[in-house]
C-alpha positions in Angstrom: 25.3 -13.1 -2.5 24.0 -12.7 0.9 20.5 -13.7 1.4 18.0 -11.1 2.4 14.7 -11.5 4.2 12.2 -9.4 2.2 8.7 -8.4 3.6 6.5 -7.3 0.9 3.3 -5.2 1.3 0.4 -6.4 -1.1 -2.0 -3.7 -2.1 -0.3 -1.0 -4.3 3.1 -2.5 -4.1 2.4 -6.0 -5.9 -1.0 -5.7 -7.1 -3.2 -2.5 -7.9 -5.5 -1.3 -5.4 -6.2 2.5 -4.9 -7.1 3.0 -8.4 -10.2 0.8 -7.8 -11.1 2.8 -4.8 -10.7 5.9 -6.8 -13.1 4.7 -9.4 -15.7 4.1 -6.8 -15.2 7.2 -5.1 -15.6 9.2 -8.4 -18.9 7.3 -9.0 -20.0 8.2 -5.3 -19.1 12.0 -5.6 -21.0 12.1 -9.0 -24.1 10.6 -7.5 -23.8 13.0 -4.3 -23.4 15.9 -6.6 -26.5 15.0 -8.4 -28.6 14.5 -5.4 -27.2 17.8 -3.8 -26.9 20.0 -6.8 -29.2 22.5 -5.7 -27.1 23.1 -2.3 -23.9 23.9 -4.5 -21.9 21.4 -2.9 -18.9 20.5 -5.1 -17.3 17.3 -5.9 -13.8 18.1 -4.3 -15.9 18.9 -1.2 -17.8 15.6 -1.0 -14.5 13.6 -1.9 -12.6 15.4 1.0 -15.3 14.8 3.5 -15.5 11.1 2.5 -11.7 10.5 2.7 -11.9 12.3 6.3 -14.4 10.0 7.6 -12.7 6.8 5.9 -9.4 7.7 7.3 -11.0 8.0 10.9 -12.7 4.7 10.7 -9.5 3.1 9.5 -7.6 4.9 12.4 -10.1 3.7 15.0 -11.1 0.1 13.8 -8.5 -1.1 11.2 -9.2 -2.2 7.8 -12.7 -3.6 8.4 -14.5 -4.5 5.2 -17.5 -2.3 6.0 -15.4 1.0 6.9 -15.5 2.0 3.1 -19.1 1.6 2.2 -20.0 3.1 5.7 -18.0 6.0 4.9 -20.2 6.7 2.0 -23.3 6.5 4.1 -21.7 8.6 6.7 -20.9 11.2 4.2 -24.5 11.2 2.7 -25.8 11.8 6.3 -23.6 14.6 7.1 -24.6 16.6 4.1 -28.2 15.7 4.4 -28.1 17.0 8.0 -26.1 20.1 6.9 -28.6 21.0 4.0 -31.6 19.8 5.6 -32.4 17.5 2.6 -34.3 14.4 3.6 -32.4 11.2 3.7 -34.1 8.2 1.6 -33.5 4.7 2.6 -33.0 3.6 -1.1 -30.2 6.2 -1.4 -28.5 5.0 1.5 -28.7 1.5 0.4 -27.5 2.3 -2.9 -24.6 4.0 -1.5 -23.6 1.1 0.9 -23.7 -1.3 -2.4 -21.7 1.0 -4.3 -18.9 1.2 -1.8 -19.0 -2.6 -1.2 -18.5 -3.1 -4.9 -14.7 -2.3 -4.7 -14.0 -5.5 -2.9 -15.3 -7.5 -5.9 -12.9 -6.6 -8.6 -10.7 -8.9 -10.3 -7.0 -8.9 -9.1 -4.4 -6.9 -11.4 -0.8 -7.4 -10.6 1.7 -4.7 -11.2 3.7 -5.4 -14.4 6.5 -8.0 -14.0 5.4 -8.9 -10.5 5.8 -12.7 -11.1 9.0 -12.3 -12.7 10.3 -10.4 -9.9 9.1 -12.9 -7.2 10.5 -15.6 -9.3 13.8 -14.1 -9.6 14.1 -13.3 -5.8 12.7 -16.7 -4.9 15.4 -18.3 -7.3 18.1 -16.4 -5.7 17.3 -17.8 -2.1 15.8 -14.9 -0.5 13.4 -15.4 2.1 10.0 -13.8 1.1 7.1 -12.6 3.4 3.7 -11.1 2.7 2.8 -8.4 5.1 -0.5 -6.7 4.3 -2.9 -4.9 6.1 -6.9 -5.3 5.8 -9.6 -7.8 6.7 -8.3 -11.4 6.5 -10.9 -12.8 4.3 -10.6 -10.1 1.8 -6.6 -10.2 1.5 -6.5 -13.9 1.4 -8.9 -13.9 -1.4 -6.5 -11.5 -3.3 -3.5 -13.7 -2.3 -5.4 -16.8 -3.6 -6.6 -15.1 -6.9 -3.1 -13.7 -7.7 -1.5 -17.1 -7.0 0.9 -15.7 -4.3 1.0 -18.6 -2.0 3.6 -20.3 -4.0 6.0 -17.5 -3.1 5.2 -16.9 0.4 3.7 -20.2 1.6 3.2 -19.9 5.5 4.9 -16.6 5.7 1.7 -14.6 4.9 0.9 -12.0 7.6 -2.5 -10.2 7.6 -3.0 -7.3 10.1 -6.0 -5.1 10.6 -3.5 -2.5 11.9 0.0 -2.3 10.4 2.1 -0.9 13.4 5.5 -1.0 14.7 4.2 -3.2 17.4 2.8 -5.8 15.2 6.0 -5.8 13.1 8.2 -6.1 16.0 6.3 -9.1 17.1 6.5 -10.7 13.6 10.2 -10.2 13.5 10.6 -11.7 17.0 8.4 -14.6 16.4 10.3 -15.6 13.1 13.6 -14.5 14.5 14.6 -12.5 11.5 18.0 -10.8 11.3 17.4 -7.1 11.1 20.4 -6.3 9.4 19.3 -8.3 6.3 15.6 -7.6 6.6 13.8 -5.2 4.3 10.1 -4.0 4.2 8.9 -2.9 0.8 5.7 -0.9 0.5 3.8 2.2 -0.6 3.0 3.6 2.7 5.2 5.8 4.9 2.8 5.5 7.7 2.4 1.6 7.8 5.3 0.4 6.0 8.4 2.5 6.1 8.1 4.2 9.7 7.3 0.9 11.5 10.1 -0.5 9.6 12.6 2.2 10.6 11.3 1.9 14.1 12.0 -1.7 14.4 15.5 -1.2 13.1 15.0 -3.1 9.6 15.6 -1.6 6.1 12.9 0.1 4.3 12.1 0.9 0.3 9.3 3.2 -0.1 7.4 2.6 -3.4 4.8 5.4 -4.2 2.0 4.0 -6.1 2.7 3.9 -9.7 1.2 6.7 -11.8 0.0 6.4 -15.4 2.3 9.1 -16.6 5.6 7.7 -15.4 8.1 6.2 -17.7 7.4 2.5 -17.9 11.1 1.5 -17.5 12.5 4.0 -15.1 13.2 3.8 -11.5 15.2 6.0 -9.2 17.1 5.5 -5.7 18.3 8.3 -3.6 21.1 8.4 -1.1 22.9 11.2 1.0 25.4 11.5 -1.6 24.0 11.2 -4.9 20.8 10.6 -7.0 20.8 9.0 -10.4 17.9 7.7 -12.6 18.4 4.1 -14.1 16.7 2.1 -16.5 15.5 -1.5 -15.7 17.5 -3.5 -16.4 20.7 -3.5 -15.4 21.0 -4.2 -11.6 22.8 -1.9 -9.7 24.7 -2.5 -6.7 22.6 -1.1 -3.5 24.1 1.4 -1.4 24.9 0.7 2.1 22.0 1.6 4.6 24.5 3.9 6.5 24.5 6.2 3.4 20.7 6.3 2.8 18.4 9.2 3.6 15.6 8.2 5.9 12.9 9.8 4.0 12.2 13.1 6.2 12.1 10.5 9.1 14.1 11.5 12.3 12.8 8.1 13.7 15.3 6.0 11.9 17.8 4.2 13.9 21.5 4.7 12.8 21.8 1.2 11.3 18.6 1.3 9.2 17.9 3.2 6.0 14.9 4.1 3.7 15.2 4.4 -0.1 12.7 6.1 -2.4 12.0 4.1 -5.4 9.7 5.6 -7.8 8.6 3.6 -10.7 5.9 2.3 -13.1 7.2 -1.1 -12.6 7.9 -0.8 -8.9 8.2 -4.6 -8.1 10.6 -5.1 -10.9 12.7 -2.3 -9.7 12.9 -3.7 -6.1 14.4 -6.8 -7.5 17.2 -4.5 -8.8 17.5 -2.8 -5.9 17.9 -5.5 -3.4 20.1 -7.6 -5.5 23.7 -7.5 -4.2 27.2 -8.5 -5.8 
């Protein structure tokens, strides 16, 4: 078996993340709807505005720990000015504390995460963790999840996950692009940078509660099939893969779509070669 270099994203690839943000956003929107009820501002409107503000902050400043709670406050200020409703310091403080609470939740690994990493490590693959966010917050997650034993000194935290950062990582570690994989749940920060830098990519949309618990899917330009985990299929050659609506992919790199409720386990199946 040819040894591979595998770069894992962390949030919503190895451990749950977005569902905790969604819960806090729901609480925020409920509070806002209650405070602005007489102005007939709907919960979907509030969520949309908060998401726009939050995304703008991330694009401008990266994953700073204050961007999320500040997006609550800025959304509150936006609707206060729009409606003429007075701003109250205690409400602003409450929203900031609510937004900050998302960083205090306990780590919840995806099902079979440890078994997957154990198997890949036992097979001799070189594992890297490449995640975006505030270094202190991300390293707390790494420690709490016990991920150091798999990634050792190959843990990379970037405020902005870009093709340039990934290129520098590949060069500094002298990675063989033909046998290097990026696995993550984001097209923008995982798949596209990987394809731009000439390595392989596996796109793993965040698991949904309604997904079957043992089903995953890969797609290629020639066929599509649904498999159950296990067994281990032979992974198709990158040249037959569909870059997922990405004209940016170089000819020698491919992206595969994996959709699973057990995404980490499915990845072990996908990468394993005969």
